[in-house]
NUVEX-684937 format. One record per residue: y, z, x of N, C-alpha, C in turn. Coordinates in steps of 0.1 Angstrom, whole numbers, padded with zeros to 4 digits, always signed. Atoms other than C-alpha are relative to their C-alpha. Last residue first. Layout:
<rs>
YZXYZXYZX
...
</rs>
This chain:
<rs>
-0014+0000+0004+0136-0159-0144+0009-0001-0009
-0001+0010-0002+0095-0146-0144+0019+0001+0002
-0016+0001+0003+0081-0118-0136+0009-0012+0003
-0013-0002-0012+0043-0124-0134+0013+0002-0005
-0016+0010+0001+0015-0123-0160+0009+0002+0013
+0005+0005+0013-0027-0117-0158+0014-0007-0003
-0005+0012-0004-0021-0105-0119-0001-0008-0016
+0012+0008-0003-0036-0072-0122-0001-0015-0002
+0005-0007-0012-0004-0055-0115-0014-0007+0002
-0006+0005-0011+0016-0079-0140-0011+0004+0011
+0000+0011-0002-0006-0067-0168+0004-0009+0014
+0017+0001+0000-0006-0032-0164-0002-0012+0003
+0000-0003-0016+0034-0037-0159-0015+0000+0004
+0002+0012-0005+0031-0054-0194+0000+0004+0015
+0009+0009+0002+0016-0026-0213+0000-0014+0012
+0013-0001-0006+0037-0001-0197-0012-0008-0001
+0000-0002-0015+0070-0017-0201-0017+0002+0002
-0002+0014-0005+0059-0023-0239-0001-0001+0015
+0013+0006+0002+0049+0013-0243+0001-0014+0005
+0008-0002-0012+0082+0025-0225-0012-0001-0004
-0002+0010-0011+0103+0003-0252-0009+0004+0008
-0011-0003-0008+0081+0020-0280+0004-0010+0012
+0003-0005-0011+0053-0001-0300+0015+0006+0008
-0007-0009+0002+0055-0004-0336-0001+0011+0015
+0007-0009+0002+0046-0040-0334+0011+0015-0001
+0001-0005+0014+0058-0068-0317-0006+0009-0002
+0010-0005+0005+0068-0077-0281-0001+0007-0016
+0003+0004+0013+0100-0089-0283-0014-0001-0001
-0011-0002+0014+0117-0065-0258-0009-0009-0013
+0007-0007+0000+0092-0080-0228+0005+0012-0015
-0006-0012-0005+0107-0108-0229-0007+0008-0006
-0007-0008+0009+0086-0141-0234+0004+0012+0007
-0011-0010-0006+0065-0166-0218+0008+0006-0010
+0002+0002-0019+0031-0183-0222+0010+0006+0004
-0010+0002-0007+0026-0167-0258+0004-0001+0012
-0003+0009+0008-0007-0167-0281+0014-0007+0009
+0016+0009-0003-0027-0143-0256+0008-0010-0006
+0005+0000-0008+0004-0118-0259-0005-0013+0004
-0016+0009-0007+0019-0121-0290-0005-0003+0010
+0004+0013+0003-0022-0112-0300+0012-0006+0005
+0010+0005-0008-0017-0080-0275-0001-0016-0007
-0005-0001-0014+0015-0070-0291-0010-0008+0009
-0015+0014+0002+0004-0076-0327+0006-0003+0013
+0006+0009+0002-0029-0051-0315+0008-0012-0006
-0007+0005-0007-0010-0021-0302-0006-0019-0001
-0017+0002+0008-0019-0001-0331+0007-0008+0012
-0002+0007+0010-0058-0008-0325+0017-0002-0001
+0004-0007+0010-0057+0012-0288+0007-0011-0013
-0012-0008+0006-0059-0006-0258-0002+0001-0014
+0003-0003+0010-0085-0027-0235+0012+0012-0005
-0008-0012+0005-0073-0049-0207-0007+0004-0017
-0012-0005-0012-0084-0079-0189+0003+0016-0003
-0010-0007+0003-0120-0083-0208+0010+0005+0010
-0003-0012-0004-0139-0110-0198+0009+0008-0003
+0004-0014+0007-0148-0136-0221-0002+0012+0005
+0016-0004-0001-0147-0163-0192-0006+0014-0010
+0012+0008+0003-0117-0175-0204-0011+0001-0003
-0004+0016-0003-0097-0145-0204-0008-0009-0003
+0009+0003-0008-0100-0114-0229+0006-0011+0006
-0005+0012-0002-0075-0090-0245-0011-0005+0013
-0001+0007-0013-0096-0063-0258+0007-0011-0002
-0002+0015+0001-0085-0045-0289+0000-0004+0015
-0002+0007-0007-0101-0011-0301+0007-0011+0005
-0015-0009+0000-0109+0010-0330+0011-0004+0014
+0001-0010+0002-0145+0000-0322+0014+0006-0001
+0013-0006+0004-0144-0034-0317+0003+0017+0004
+0000-0016+0010-0116-0058-0323-0015+0005+0003
+0009-0007+0006-0113-0089-0297+0003+0015-0002
-0005-0015+0005-0081-0111-0287-0014+0003-0006
+0005-0002+0009-0083-0143-0263+0002+0014-0003
+0007-0013+0004-0067-0160-0237-0003+0004-0013
+0004-0001+0015-0057-0191-0222-0003+0013-0001
+0014-0003+0003-0040-0192-0186-0001+0002-0017
+0005+0004+0013-0012-0212-0180-0011+0005-0007
+0007+0016-0002-0011-0202-0143-0003-0006-0013
+0000+0007-0011+0002-0168-0149-0011-0012+0000
+0017+0003-0003+0012-0160-0181-0002-0006+0013
+0008+0011+0004+0051-0155-0180-0017+0003+0003
+0015+0000-0010+0073-0126-0179-0005-0009-0009
+0008+0010+0005+0110-0122-0190-0014-0003+0010
+0010+0011-0009+0124-0088-0184-0005-0008-0006
-0006+0008+0003+0150-0070-0210-0007-0011+0011
-0001+0007+0015+0124-0044-0218+0009-0012+0001
-0012-0006+0010+0121-0035-0183-0003-0007-0008
-0002+0002+0014+0093-0042-0153+0007+0010-0010
-0014+0004+0006+0103-0039-0122+0002-0007-0011
-0009-0007-0004+0072-0016-0106+0016-0005-0008
+0000-0007+0011+0051-0043-0120+0007+0010-0004
-0010+0006+0011+0064-0062-0090-0004+0006-0016
+0009+0000+0008+0051-0038-0062+0007-0009-0015
+0008+0008-0003+0071-0051-0029-0012-0001-0016
-0006+0012-0002+0106-0039-0041-0015-0013+0002
+0002+0005+0006+0094-0007-0046-0003-0013-0002
-0010-0007+0015+0098+0004-0014-0007-0014-0009
-0001+0015+0009+0067-0005+0016+0007+0008-0011
+0009+0006+0012+0073+0028+0034+0003-0012-0007
+0001-0007+0013+0096+0036+0062-0009-0009-0006
+0001-0016+0005+0097+0031+0099+0006+0006-0015
-0013-0008+0009+0109-0003+0100+0001+0011-0003
-0015+0005-0003+0084-0021+0122+0009+0006-0003
-0004-0001-0015+0055+0005+0121+0012-0009+0002
-0004-0018-0002+0059+0014+0081+0001-0003+0020
-0014-0002+0005+0054-0026+0074+0008+0012+0008
-0008+0006-0005+0024-0027+0096+0014+0000-0004
-0002-0006-0012+0007-0002+0075+0008-0009+0011
-0006-0011+0000+0016-0017+0042+0005+0010+0011
-0016+0004+0001+0007-0049+0053+0006+0011-0002
-0002+0008-0017-0028-0038+0067+0013+0000+0000
-0003-0012-0004-0030-0015+0032+0003-0004+0013
-0012-0007+0004-0025-0049+0013+0002+0014+0007
-0001-0005+0007-0051-0067+0035+0013+0006-0005
-0004-0015+0005-0048-0091+0057-0009+0003-0009
-0007+0001+0014-0070-0121+0067+0008+0016+0001
+0003-0013+0007-0075-0118+0107+0006+0001-0013
-0009-0007+0001-0068-0155+0128-0010+0011-0010
-0004-0006-0009-0090-0169+0149+0006+0012-0009
+0009-0009-0001-0106-0193+0128+0005+0012+0007
-0001-0004+0017-0073-0209+0112-0010+0012+0003
+0003+0013+0011-0063-0220+0149-0005+0013-0013
+0015-0008-0001-0038-0189+0168-0008-0015-0008
+0006-0003-0014-0002-0201+0185-0016+0003-0005
+0001+0012-0011+0013-0217+0153-0005+0001+0012
-0005-0004-0013+0010-0191+0126-0008-0013+0012
+0014+0003-0008+0007-0206+0091+0006+0002+0016
-0002+0011-0008+0037-0191+0070-0017+0003+0011
-0002-0006-0014+0026-0176+0040-0002-0006+0011
-0009-0010+0000+0023-0181+0003+0006+0008+0010
+0005-0010-0002-0010-0199+0005+0012+0014-0004
+0006-0005+0019+0007-0229-0009-0008+0009+0002
+0013+0007+0003+0025-0229+0026-0001+0004-0012
+0002-0005+0012+0066-0222+0030-0017-0003-0004
+0003+0005+0009+0072-0231+0066-0006+0006-0011
+0011-0005+0003+0089-0214+0095-0004-0006-0020
+0001-0001+0012+0112-0240+0111-0013+0009-0005
+0005+0015+0011+0120-0234+0143-0009+0004-0008
+0001+0011-0009+0131-0208+0174-0007-0012-0007
+0009+0003-0006+0127-0180+0154-0007-0009+0005
+0012-0012+0005+0157-0163+0143-0013-0004+0009
-0010-0010-0009+0184-0192+0154-0007+0014+0000
+0001+0006-0014+0159-0224+0145+0010+0014+0007
+0009-0001-0007+0149-0204+0112-0001-0002+0016
-0001-0014+0002+0184-0195+0098-0018+0004+0012
-0004-0007-0012+0192-0232+0111-0001+0012-0003
+0001+0008-0017+0166-0247+0091+0008+0005+0007
+0016-0008-0007+0172-0224+0062-0003-0003+0010
+0001-0012-0004+0209-0230+0060-0014+0005+0003
-0004-0003-0014+0201-0268+0062-0001+0015+0003
+0011+0005-0015+0174-0267+0034+0010+0004+0013
-0015+0005-0005+0193-0247+0005-0004-0003+0019
-0006+0011+0003+0157-0248-0012+0016-0003+0007
+0000+0012-0011+0145-0226+0014+0009-0016-0006
-0007+0002-0014+0165-0198+0003-0002-0011+0007
-0016+0005+0002+0153-0204-0034+0003+0001+0014
-0002+0014+0002+0113-0202-0019+0020-0005-0005
+0004+0011-0012+0120-0169-0005+0001-0016-0002
-0010+0000-0002+0134-0154-0037+0001-0007+0017
-0010+0007+0009+0106-0165-0054+0012-0003+0006
+0006+0015+0001+0080-0150-0030+0012-0008-0008
-0004-0001-0014+0101-0116-0032-0004-0018+0005
-0018+0003+0002+0096-0120-0070+0004-0001+0012
-0005+0016+0012+0058-0131-0068+0015+0000+0001
-0007-0002+0011+0050-0100-0044+0007-0008-0003
+0001-0010+0013+0025-0095-0021+0001-0001-0014
-0011-0004+0006+0026-0126+0005-0001+0008-0013
-0005+0004+0015-0002-0130+0026+0011+0006-0003
-0002-0007+0007-0004-0123+0067+0005-0006-0015
-0005+0007+0015-0029-0143+0080+0007+0012-0008
+0007-0001+0016-0033-0122+0112+0011-0008-0011
+0016+0002+0003-0032-0133+0149-0008+0000-0010
+0004+0011+0005+0003-0139+0146-0010-0002+0002
+0015-0006-0008+0016-0102+0151-0005-0018-0008
-0001-0007-0012+0058-0101+0152-0020-0001+0004
-0003+0006-0016+0062-0133+0135-0004+0006+0010
+0008+0011-0004+0048-0124+0102+0002-0002+0013
+0013-0003+0000+0066-0089+0102-0011-0009+0004
+0000-0009-0011+0101-0106+0109-0016+0009+0005
-0004+0006-0013+0095-0129+0084-0004+0005+0010
+0016+0006-0002+0081-0103+0058+0002-0008+0014
+0009-0011-0002+0115-0082+0064-0011-0007+0006
+0001-0002-0011+0134-0112+0057-0008+0013+0011
+0002+0011-0007+0123-0118+0026+0000+0000+0014
+0018+0005-0004+0124-0084+0019-0005-0009+0006
+0007-0013-0016+0161-0078+0029-0016-0005+0000
-0003+0011-0009+0165-0112+0002-0003+0012+0017
+0012+0014+0001+0150-0091-0025+0002-0004+0013
+0010-0004-0003+0178-0063-0018-0015-0004+0002
-0002-0008-0013+0205-0082-0017-0013+0002+0004
+0000+0016-0006+0196-0100-0050-0001+0002+0015
+0016+0004+0002+0191-0066-0064-0002-0013+0008
+0006-0010-0008+0226-0055-0054-0014-0003-0001
-0001+0008-0018+0240-0091-0063-0009+0009+0008
-0015-0007-0004+0228-0076-0101-0001-0007+0010
-0010+0000+0013+0204-0091-0129+0009+0007+0011
-0004-0019-0004+0181-0109-0104+0007+0003-0011
+0008-0006-0002+0165-0142-0114+0002+0015+0005
+0008-0010+0010+0187-0152-0139-0013+0006+0008
+0015+0002+0002+0195-0186-0121-0009+0011-0010
-0005+0012+0010+0231-0178-0120-0012-0007-0008
-0002-0001+0015+0222-0145-0105+0004-0008-0009
+0012-0007+0012+0197-0161-0082+0006+0008-0011
+0016+0005+0011+0219-0186-0074-0006+0008-0009
-0005+0005+0015+0252-0163-0063-0015-0009-0009
-0006-0011+0013+0232-0142-0041+0002-0005-0013
+0013-0005+0002+0214-0173-0017+0006+0011-0012
+0008+0012+0007+0250-0185-0012-0008+0004-0008
-0009+0000+0012+0262-0151-0001-0006-0010-0012
+0000+0014+0009+0234-0154+0024+0008+0001-0013
-0005+0003+0010+0239-0127+0053-0001-0018-0010
-0004+0010+0003+0219-0120+0084+0001-0002-0016
-0013+0000+0001+0218-0085+0095+0010-0011-0009
-0004-0006+0011+0183-0086+0089+0017+0001-0005
+0001+0008+0009+0178-0112+0115+0006+0011-0013
-0008+0012+0003+0200-0095+0139-0006-0005-0012
-0009-0004+0006+0178-0062+0136+0015-0008-0004
+0004+0000+0015+0149-0083+0143+0011+0009-0006
+0004+0015+0008+0163-0098+0176+0000+0004-0018
-0013+0003+0004+0174-0058+0185+0000-0015-0005
-0003-0011+0011+0137-0046+0179+0017-0003-0002
+0005+0003+0011+0126-0076+0199+0003+0006-0013
-0008+0013+0003+0147-0069+0230-0004-0007-0012
-0018+0003+0003+0143-0034+0228+0002-0014-0004
-0009+0000-0012+0100-0041+0228+0016+0002-0004
-0009+0012-0002+0081-0034+0194+0010+0002+0015
</rs>
């Protein structure tokens, strides 16, 4: 990045939005103001990264960060002013969760990968991608999670193992029979807190089970 672009990026990252922090706390999307500011910092970095290379279709790799971006957009006037001030125009939140580049046709864009995103992030900000980008690392007993897209799942037992199946009958996860109650609960419940999983699982085991499902895209972290 040129010196001018570095200075511009630093200005973006210095932008504060206390009204957004207040809303994220009020809606229980985050636990603390510190967490709200950390996630918003990643929203700003994402937008800087996207605008640093408009030849690439940069995907949004965290549903939690994406939710904070969406909440920011709900403050319409503030968001428009933010985009105009730092990017010269409105940055849309498209259905694919990525701003559409304005200077290249869709055929000319190169789809990003998580690996290319990691590399570009480190090049721009001089640090590796933080844990905030890995939604599965945010799982705790008090976290609320939801099944993705209203997915209908089933449970199958075989040889002392329990499988969680998707609508196509494919196994998404195989666990020990001891976790049967938790797996059946997940299959039947659209939204729940991690601590609500039934059975004799420890908190650590509950967190591990849900983190795996979040990593595989079966569940997402909720507000």
